[in-house]
C-alpha positions in Angstrom: 0.0 0.0 0.0 1.4 3.4 -0.9 1.8 6.0 1.9 0.6 9.4 1.4 2.9 12.2 2.6 1.5 15.3 4.0 3.1 18.7 4.2 1.4 21.7 5.6 0.5 24.5 3.4 3.1 27.3 3.6 1.5 29.8 1.2 -0.9 32.5 1.8 -4.1 31.4 3.5 -6.3 34.2 2.2 -6.2 36.4 -1.1 -8.4 39.4 -1.2 -10.5 39.7 -4.2 -9.9 42.5 -6.6 -13.4 43.9 -6.5 -12.8 44.7 -2.8 -9.1 45.6 -3.1 -9.2 48.0 -6.0 -11.7 50.5 -4.4 -9.8 50.2 -1.0 -6.6 51.1 -2.9 -8.3 54.0 -4.4 -9.4 55.4 -1.1 -6.0 54.7 0.5 -4.4 56.8 -2.4 -6.5 59.9 -1.1 -5.0 59.7 2.4 -2.5 62.3 3.1 -1.7 61.5 6.7 -1.4 58.4 8.8 -4.5 59.6 10.7 -6.5 59.6 7.4 -5.3 56.0 6.8 -6.2 54.8 10.3 -9.7 56.3 9.7 -9.9 54.2 6.4 -8.5 51.2 8.0 -11.3 51.3 10.7 -13.9 51.2 7.9 -12.4 48.2 6.1 -12.6 44.4 6.9 -9.5 43.1 8.5 -9.0 40.4 6.1 -8.2 42.6 3.2 -5.7 44.8 5.0 -2.6 42.6 4.4 -3.3 42.4 0.7 -4.0 46.2 0.5 -0.6 46.8 2.3 1.2 44.6 -0.3 -0.4 46.1 -3.3 -0.1 49.6 -2.0 3.5 49.2 -1.2 4.1 48.4 -4.9 2.6 51.5 -6.2 4.3 54.9 -6.5 1.1 57.0 -6.2 0.1 55.7 -2.7 1.6 57.9 0.1 4.3 56.0 2.1 2.8 57.0 5.5 -0.6 55.4 4.6 1.2 52.3 3.6 3.2 52.2 6.8 0.2 52.8 8.8 -1.6 49.8 7.4 1.5 47.5 7.8 1.8 48.6 11.5 -1.9 48.0 12.1 -1.6 44.5 10.7 1.6 43.5 12.5 4.2 40.8 11.3 2.3 37.7 12.5 -1.0 38.6 10.6 0.9 39.7 7.5 2.7 36.3 7.5 -0.4 34.3 8.1 -2.4 36.2 5.3 0.3 36.9 2.6 2.7 34.0 3.3 6.4 34.1 4.5 8.0 35.5 1.4 5.6 38.3 0.8 5.4 39.4 4.2 9.2 39.7 4.5 9.2 41.5 1.3 6.7 44.0 2.5 8.5 44.5 5.9 11.7 45.3 3.9 9.8 48.0 2.0 8.8 49.5 5.3 12.0 49.4 7.5 10.6 51.6 10.3 7.6 49.5 11.0 9.8 46.2 10.6 12.2 47.7 13.2 9.3 48.2 15.6 8.4 44.4 15.1 12.1 43.4 15.8 12.5 41.7 12.5 15.3 44.0 11.1 17.5 46.8 12.3 16.8 50.3 11.4 19.6 53.0 11.6 18.3 56.4 10.5 
């Protein structure tokens, strides 16, 4: 009899759909300060925030303070659970101040 090997899934456990993510990205683009971003975060479902942070960090037109506010709100463990290890590390490298707060990387400014 053949033995079936089981390996736990290491990828993202949830991917936000584009019909929710695109309007949220447009609203995040309008945020000028981190306070505006926190008000927006409060109105969005928690499950789309890691995907929103990842997509927004890859766009030039989204303010950096708004992206960093979303990354800080999510935290490194929630980012890793939703985005997967590789994407969450990549996102935290783009936001070095927030990653330094979580203790993952050193930040010397």
